[in-house]
N, C-alpha and C positions, 0 to 999 in steps of 0.2 A: 189461272187457279181455275176449275174445276167446278167447276156449278155443279151442287146438287140438290136435288129437287128441295122443296120447303117443308117435305115433312118429313123425311127425315134429320134436316136443322132441327126443324122442330120436337121430335122425337130421343131427338140428343140433347138440346136446353132440359127438357124435361127431365132424363132419365139421372143426368149429368150437374146441373147445374140447379135446380131450383128446389135439389131437397133438399142440397147443399147448403145454398140463401137460406132460403124458412128455419136452420134445427139452428139459426146464431144470431142472436139479438145482439150484439158484441156488430158483426159485420154488417148487418139489418141498421141500427145506427148511425156508422161509419158513412154509410152508400146513403143514406139523408141528408147526413152533415158534410159533405163533400168533402168526407178526409180519403174514403178510398171510390173509384170510378173502374165498370167496366174498361176495357183494352180493346182494340182491334186483334188480337191476337189468341182470342180467350176464352183468355184469363183476368183476377182480378187482379186493380196495379193500386198502389201506395200515394197519394196528391199530397203527403205529407207526410215527416218520420213520425211512423206509429211507436206507440206503446208496445211492450213486451205481447199485454193479453194479444189487440188487434193483430196482431206482425205471426202470434201463433194463434190465432184465429183466420186467418186467408191464407198462409198461408195452406192451414187443412184442408179445406176449402180446393183451391189450387190444386193441389196434390188429388184428389179425388177426380178433378174436371178432369187431368192429366193424366188417372187412371182409365177411365170413362173414354175418353178421344181416342185414347190404344189400342184401346178396347173394340173401338165402333169404328176406326180408322182400317185398323187390321183386314175386321172383317170387308169393306166397303175397297179396300187395295189404296190406297191414297196413305200417304205420310199422315202422320201425328196434326204436324202443323198447319196441312191444308186443314182439313178438317176441324183441329181448333177457331183456326182462324172462318174458313164455314159458319161454322157455331156462332163465334161472335157480331155476325149478320143477325141471328135471333135474339141474340142478349143484348146490344145494341142499343136496337129496336125497342127491347123496355127498358129505355131508361127512363128513368119521369126526369119532369122540368125540378133544377137544380140540382138534380144528379153530374159530377163527374164523369169522363167518358177520354179513353185517350184513340185518336187515330193513326196510325201506321206513320204519319209526316211529323210528328212528333210532339208537345206539349199539351196537357190537361185544359181541358172547354167546361167549359156549363153548359148545360139544355135547357134551355132557353126554355124553348111550348114545344111545336109539332114540328120543327123542322127534321130535313133527315141529320141524323148520325151519321149514316154508315157508310162502310166505303165504296169505295165502285164496282169491286169486284163483284156484293152486294146484292145487284140489279133488278 
């Protein structure tokens, strides 16, 4: 996978992920309670089956993320998936203790403290 400069990753996260999360208290509460979490692929996933309201809110955020990833990936001449996974390096670093996350190798985990939870390709 192509490594991208951290400044590009940070810009993408700020432009794509942060406003979408900050705008939805339902998703913020679900992140805090471990019902949803950040994933290795750059999207939010469901740890357990969601309510209809939570599913709609997460789906809306993921649609916004995908649109942002698509735009930036085209400008950088990389695939959407490559850019989404690279952006996940930053979103996974922002997972707080007690919050859920999922790496490419499988199941959901809960961040315990300051341990590194980013994939190997994040560098």
